[in-house]
C-alpha positions as CSV (number, residue, x, y, z in Angstrom):
1,M,80.3,-6.1,135.6
2,V,78.0,-3.3,136.5
3,Y,77.1,-2.9,132.9
4,V,76.1,-6.6,132.6
5,N,74.0,-6.4,135.7
6,L,72.3,-3.3,134.3
7,L,71.6,-5.0,131.0
8,I,70.1,-8.1,132.8
9,G,67.9,-5.9,135.0
10,L,66.7,-3.9,132.0
11,G,66.0,-7.1,130.1
12,I,63.9,-8.6,133.0
13,A,62.0,-5.3,133.4
14,T,61.2,-5.2,129.7
15,V,59.9,-8.8,129.7
16,V,57.7,-8.2,132.7
17,A,56.4,-4.9,131.3
18,F,55.7,-6.5,127.9
19,A,53.8,-9.4,129.5
20,Y,51.8,-7.1,131.7
21,F,50.8,-4.6,129.0
22,N,50.3,-7.2,126.3
23,W,48.0,-9.2,128.5
24,N,45.8,-6.2,129.1
25,T,45.0,-5.7,125.4
26,P,41.5,-6.3,124.1
27,S,42.5,-9.1,121.8
28,S,44.0,-11.1,124.7
29,R,40.8,-10.6,126.8
30,R,38.8,-12.0,123.8
31,M,41.0,-15.1,123.8
32,L,39.4,-16.2,127.1
33,L,35.9,-17.6,127.2
34,N,35.8,-17.6,131.0
35,D,37.9,-16.8,134.0
36,R,36.0,-17.8,137.1
37,R,35.4,-20.6,139.5
38,I,33.9,-23.6,137.9
39,E,32.9,-26.9,139.4
40,R,34.5,-29.7,137.4
41,S,34.6,-33.4,137.7
42,P,37.6,-34.9,139.6
43,E,38.8,-36.5,136.5
44,D,39.4,-33.2,134.8
45,L,43.2,-32.3,135.0
46,C,45.2,-29.2,134.2
47,T,47.3,-30.2,131.2
48,I,50.2,-28.2,132.6
49,C,50.5,-29.3,136.2
50,L,48.3,-32.4,136.0
51,D,46.5,-31.5,139.2
52,P,42.7,-31.7,139.2
53,L,41.0,-28.6,137.8
54,S,39.5,-26.7,140.7
55,G,39.4,-23.1,141.8
56,L,40.2,-20.4,139.2
57,T,40.4,-21.7,135.7
58,V,40.9,-20.3,132.2
59,S,39.0,-21.7,129.2
60,L,40.5,-21.0,125.8
61,R,38.6,-20.5,122.5
62,C,39.2,-24.2,121.8
63,K,37.4,-25.0,125.0
64,H,40.4,-26.5,126.8
65,A,40.7,-25.4,130.5
66,L,43.7,-24.8,132.6
67,H,44.4,-23.4,136.0
68,K,44.7,-19.6,135.8
69,K,48.1,-19.6,137.5
70,C,49.5,-22.3,135.2
71,F,48.2,-20.5,132.1
72,Y,49.7,-17.2,133.0
73,Q,53.1,-18.9,133.8
74,Y,52.8,-20.7,130.4
75,L,52.3,-17.3,128.6
76,V,55.3,-15.7,130.5
77,N,57.5,-18.6,129.4
78,G,56.6,-18.1,125.8
79,G,53.7,-20.4,125.3
80,R,51.6,-19.2,122.3
81,Q,49.6,-22.4,121.5
82,C,47.0,-24.4,123.5
83,P,49.0,-27.1,125.2
84,V,46.4,-29.7,124.3
85,C,45.5,-29.1,120.6
86,R,48.2,-26.5,119.6
87,R,45.6,-24.0,118.4
88,K,47.2,-20.5,118.3
89,I,46.5,-18.3,121.3
90,D,46.0,-14.7,120.1
91,V,48.1,-12.6,122.4
């Protein structure tokens, strides 16, 4: 049982480390066009959570915008394509 817990812990640590270090590579920073506060119309929705886009957003190369928090969670869960147009996200 201890062996299984150790393997699970190492697996989680590996995934977190991979996500952190992979996100800080130059290619992943080039993927984003902007990462700042933008005023958007109330009709603009985040395609992940479907809440109005406000606060910190991320715009992909394809020009689709998402909440920064939603986008990072999408990447951690294995998302590698724009959730709108399915264009590949270079990570």
